[in-house]
N, C-alpha and C positions, 0 to 999 in steps of 0.2 A: 731297330731293324725288324720289320714284320716277318713272321715265320709261317710257312705253309709246308705241308707234307710234300707237295709236288708243285713246281712252277713249270708252266708250259709257255714256251716262247713261240708266239704266232697263233692268231685266232682264226685261221682259215678252216676249211672243211676237216682236215686231219686234227688240228688242235681242238676244235670244238667237239668232235666226236670223242677224242681222248678224254676231254674234260667231263663229258657226259658219262662215259664209262667209269671213270674214277669216282665221280659223285654218286652214281648208283651203287657203287661198292662201299660207300661211306668214307671216302678218302678226301681230305682237305686239299683243294687244288685251286690255283689261281692262273688265269691267262694274262700274258703281257702282249698287247697288240698295238702296233704303230698307228693303225687307222682310227679315226675318230668315231666311226660307226661300222656296221657290217657292210655298208654299201661299197660296191666295186666300180671302178672306172670302166672296166670292160666286161664282156660276158664270160670270157675264159671258157671253161668247160661247158659243154652243151647237153650233157645227159648222164644218166645213171645206167649201169649194167645190172643184170639180173641178181648177181650175188649181193651187190650193195643194197638193192631193194629188199632182198631177203634179210640182210642185217638190220635194216630199219624196221622191218616187220618183227624181227626177234625182240626189238625193244618197244614195240607197241606204238610206234609213231609213223608208220609207213603211210597211213591214210592222209596225213598232212601233206605229204609230197605227191601222192597220187591225185589229190584234189586239184593241184596246180600244174602238174606235168601232163604230158601226153604219152600214153603207153603206145609203143610201136616197136617194130623190129629195127634195132639200131646197130646190131653187130655187123661188122665188115672187116675184111682183111685185104689190104692193098686196093681198096676201092670196090671190092667184090662183096655185095650184101649177102648175109647169111641169116636164114630164118630159124628161130629156135622155138617156134610155137609147138613143136612136138616133143620138147624136153620135159622130163618129169620134175617139174617144179610148179608151185602155185603162181610164180611170177615168170612165166616163159615168154618174156619180152624185155625190152629196155624202156627207158623213159626219157623223152625229150624234156629237159628242164635246165635252163641256164644256171650257171654257177651262182650268179647274183641272186636268183630266187632260192636256190638250195641254201645259200648262206643265211638268207633272211629267215627261212623256216627253221634252220638249225639254231640260229640266234634266239628265236622265240622259245625253243625247247630248252636250251641250257639256261635261259633266264628263269623259266619255270622251276628248273632244278636248283636255282640259287647259285650258279657258278659266277664268282666275281671276275670281272675283266678290268684290267688296268689299261685304259686306252691312251692313245697318243704318247706311248712310251715304247721303247725297244730294249731288249737285252743287248748290252754292249760287251759283256765279258763275264767271267766267273772264275772263282777259285774253289777247288773242292778238297775236302779232307776226309778222314775216315768216317765221320759222322754226318756229313752233309755238304751242301754247296752254298757258297755266298754268291749271289747273282747281282751284278751291277746293271743298273738301268740308265737310260739316256737322260733322265731328269736329275741324275746325281744321287738318287736314293738306291738302297740295296734291299734284297730279299734273302732270307735264309730258308733253305729247303732241304729235305732229305734227298730229293732227286730233281733234276732238271731235264726236260724233254724239249729238244729243238724241233719244232714244227714250223720253222721260219723260212721255208722255201729253198730253192736251188742254190742261192747265195748264202745259205745259212751261216750266221755269225756263230751260232752254238757249235756246229760241226767244225768250223775252222778253228775256233778257240780250243776245242777238244783235241785238235791235232789229228783228226780222222781224215785219212786220204780219200779223195773223191776220184776214183780211178775210172777210166773209160776212154771215150773217143771225142775228139774235137769236132766242131760243126762242119758240115760240108754244104749246107743249104740254109738260106735265110728267107723267111717269109715276112711280108708286110701284112698286117691284120688291122681291120678298121670297120667301124660302122659309120656311115655317112648318109647325108641326103643327096639325091641326084635329080638333075633337071630332066634327064631322059632315063626311063626305066630300062636297064639292060636285060638281056636274056639270062635267066637264071640257069646255072649248071656248072659242071666241072670244067676247068681250064686253067692254064698258066701254073700248073703244079698245085693248084688249090681249087678255088671256085668262087662264085658270086651267088648270093641268095638273099632271101628276105630276112629282115631283122625286125625288132620291135618298133612300134609307133611309126611305121611307114619308111623307116630307114633301110639301107641296103648293107648287108654284110659282105666284106671283101677279104679274101685271103689269097695272096698271089706270091709266087717266088720272085725274089729280087736277084739281079745278076751278081751282086757283090755279097760275099758271105759275112765278112767282118765289118761292123759299123761301130763307130765310137759316138756318133751323134744321135739325138732323138729323131724318130721319123716325123716327117712333115706332110702336110696336105699335098705339096708339090711332089713328094716321093710317091705318094699314093696315086696321084694323077698319072705320073710317068709309068707306073706299073700297069694301070688300066690301059693306057695307050699302047703299051707293048703287046697286050693280048687282044684288045678289041679295036685298036686303031682310034679310039676316042676315050676321053675321060668321063663321058656321060654327064658332064656338068657337075662333078662331085664337089660338094661343099658342106659346110656345117657339120664337121665330124663330131661324133659323140666321144670317140677315142681313136687313136692311131698308135699301134704298137708293133713290135717285131718279136719273132721267136725263131729259134734255130732247131736243128736236129742234133744238137750236142747231147751225148749219151754218156751218163756217168752214174756211178753207184758208190755209196759209202762202203769202204772196205770192212768197217766194223759199225754195227748199229748201236754199240755201247762202249763207253770209255769210263769205267768206274761208276760214278753216280750220274753220269750224263748219257742220254740216249737221243737218237734221232728217228724221225718218222716222216712219211709223206715225201714231198719234194726235197726235203733236207737230206733224205736218204737215197733218192734216186730221181734222175731227170732224164727225159727222152723226148723225141718228137711226139706230138699229140696224135699219132696214128692210132685209130681205133678207140680214141677217147678213154684211155685206161688210167691216166694219172690220178685224177681225183678219186676214182674208185679204189685203186689199190692203197691210196693214202688212208682212206676211211677204214679199209680192212686192216691195214697196219695197226690203226688205233684200237680196233676191236680185239686184235690179238694181244696187244700190249697191255691194255687197260686193266683187266682183271688180274693179270700176273703182277703188275706193279703194285696194285692195291694190296695183294696178299703179302708182298714183300714189305711194304710200308707198315702193315699191321703186325708183322712178325709171324703171320700164319705160315709163310713159306720162306725158305732160305733165299738169299740173293741169287743163288745159282739158277733159280727158276727163270730169271731174266735172260739167261743164255739161250733158252728155247725160243725167245723172240727172234733173235738173229737166225738161229738154226732153221726156223720155220718160214720167216718172211724174206730173208735174203735170197733164197732160191726163186721165190715168186717174183721179186723185183728184177732179178737177173733175167728171168724168162721174158718179162715184159720188155726189157732193154733189147733183147735179141729179136723179139717179134716186131718191134717198131723199126729196128734197123732193116729187117727183111722187107717190111712194107714200104719203107722209103726207097729201097733198091727197086722194088716193083713199080714205083711211081716214076722212074726215069723214062724219058721219051725216046731214047735211041732204039733202033730196030731190034737189037738183041734183047733189051729189057721188055719191049712190047711183046716179043715172042715168048719170053718167060712168063709174063703176066697172062697171056692167053692160055698157056699151059696150066698155070695155077687156077685160072677160072674154070677150066675143064674139070680139074680135080675137085674143086669146091662145089661143083654141081652133083658130085657123088655123095651119098649119105655119110659114109664113114669119115672121109676127110672133113666134110662140113661139120659134123658133130664134134670132131676132135678140135678143130680150130675155133669154132664158135664157142665151145665150152671154155676154152682158154681165154678168149677175149671177154666173155661174160663173167669169168671168175668162178664158174660152177664146177671145175674139175680139180680145184686145189686139193692136194692130198699131202698132208704133213707126214713125214717119215716117223711113225711111232712103232716101227718093227713089223714083223710078220704077223699075219692074222686075217681076220675077216675083211672083205673089201671095204666095209664101212670105216674101219679103223683109220683115223687121221683125216677122214673126209667130212664134209658138211652133213649134218643130220637132216634127212628129209622132213618136211613139215607135214607129218601124218595127222590124220584125225583119229585120235585114240579113244577107245571106250574105257571109261573109268566109273567108279562107284558114284561119282558126282555128275555123270553124263559125258558127252563127247567133249574132248579137250584137244586143241591143236598143240603140237610140240612147241611151236614158236611162242605160244602164249605162256608156256612155262618158263621162258627165258626173258620175259619182260623186265624182271628185276636184276638181270645180269648175274644170276646165281646158277651154279651147276645143278644138273638133275640126273638122277639114276632112274631109268625107266625099267621096271620089273615087268616083263611081258610073259613070265611064267606063272607058277603058283604063287598066290598072294602070301606074303610073309616069308618067302623063300630066301630073301637076301637081308642080311643084318649089317647096317652101316651106322650103328649107334654111336661109335666114337667120332663120326663126322656129321652127326645129325644137325649140328648147329651151322654147318657150312653147305651141305648137299641136300637137295630135296629128293625124297624117295616117293615115287609114284607107281602104284600098281595099276597096270593097264593091259589092254589087249588090242591087237590089230589084226584084222582078218584079210586085209588086202595084200597086194603084191609089193614087195620092196624093190624099188628101182632107182638107179643112180644115173646121172648124165654120163654119156659115153659108154659106161660099163654095162648099162641095161639092168636086167633083173638079177638080184642077188638073194642068197638064202636068208630066211627070216631068223633073226637072233632071238634069244630068250631074255636078253637084258642088254641095255645100252647105257653107258655113262657119257653124258653130254656136257662138254665144257661150256662156260658162259659165252664163248665166241661161236657156239653152235657146232663145233667140231667134236667128233667122237673120240673119246679117250680110252674106252675099253668096250669090248663086245663079249657078252656071255653066250655060252654054248650049252647051257643046261646046268652048269656049276658056277661057283664063284671064284674059280681059279684065276689068279692075277688081279682080282678086284681090289684087294687091300693095297697091293703094290701101286696100282694106278691111282687110287685115292690119295695115297701118301705122296706120290710123285707130283700130282697136280694140285692137291688141296691141303697139303701139310700133314704133319704127324697126327696120329689118332689121339683123342682126348678121352680119358677114362673117367 
């Protein structure tokens, strides 16, 4: 039986990001993926939000995605577009990039990192004990791991086998989704509870509501043609589909993100309607929150209780996405009362404060983990400042490329001593003369020091002393070593 520190079930965006994080931290990891390659049958997600772009920038790979995607304002709520070009971030935009291309680029990155992938195999079950997990695969073989992470989608075998309840709401609406060739080019735009627009290689993308919610059969070209006729009175000569699929607004979340040595992330932990394009993005951000913590537990640097902070921090984020997608679905109804409600919401979102509040939520820029009382930076993403150091100007995100924490000393050089954690935490003496500004909150007071976790969130803020620093270092990066 082959042994690895971590087995990841599922090689989609969440699984690949988690594998990259673990590998950067020096953890032995393997992905088990049912597909023969990274290629997807359908386009699925169509873009990245600002915080996901920041996360990729933190790891030094964002240029690969920017080179192939199109930067644009992609934030919307209930069909109402929201501009974030005035937000205090280097990436005050979203990116139009099909998931098929995102996965191809990610696959190239993890290949460079040397992440092994067992393809055309699936995790079919597991048994766990006090020291690890025996993972059964569909080809009859088994793997032994210290931890198993289910990144295997909404129907997650790992979540079900772990006995984790998937609580939430049954679907109320079903959409048919396809890319096809058409003899007559339709008018592009929103309609039928979805819309029709251009796709790759001259094809047309179609997403329309179907009258029936529950289907047991696979969608066909005839189903698609019927949906087109319902909204346009013609099927436009639809033929040659690249894919035809269905999705619903089923909304569910794992009650627990961990059961012993088994964890879930991405769609295995939360599913919802694709309103606002948030699913892929929060899955990638789940992985970045979990990766460094799991690596420290595997290495023995931190106790297993550190993994409890993964659920404590990410479950509320997932729950909020479930709520906002349900709200957007309600706004999408076409009855007179819903239209009146949507018009009112549109008026609100034209105002600066409501726009900033909702747009930051959709973009993932307002996430604030509850790390207690203190400076507004505490628990929030660290801004990517241009710092002045003895070696010249350095961007904060460049200090996170290796997924290691960093303590920024912005006061007197040599004023902070972290010798017992020197092998785990980078100490950088720097200065910054500009304004400190956060999305939604605006300008905040300049700190004298900031402890930044590998995921880019602030774990401690100094106010001229080192009060609380050792406690924060111990909490997040293990006991001191003398």
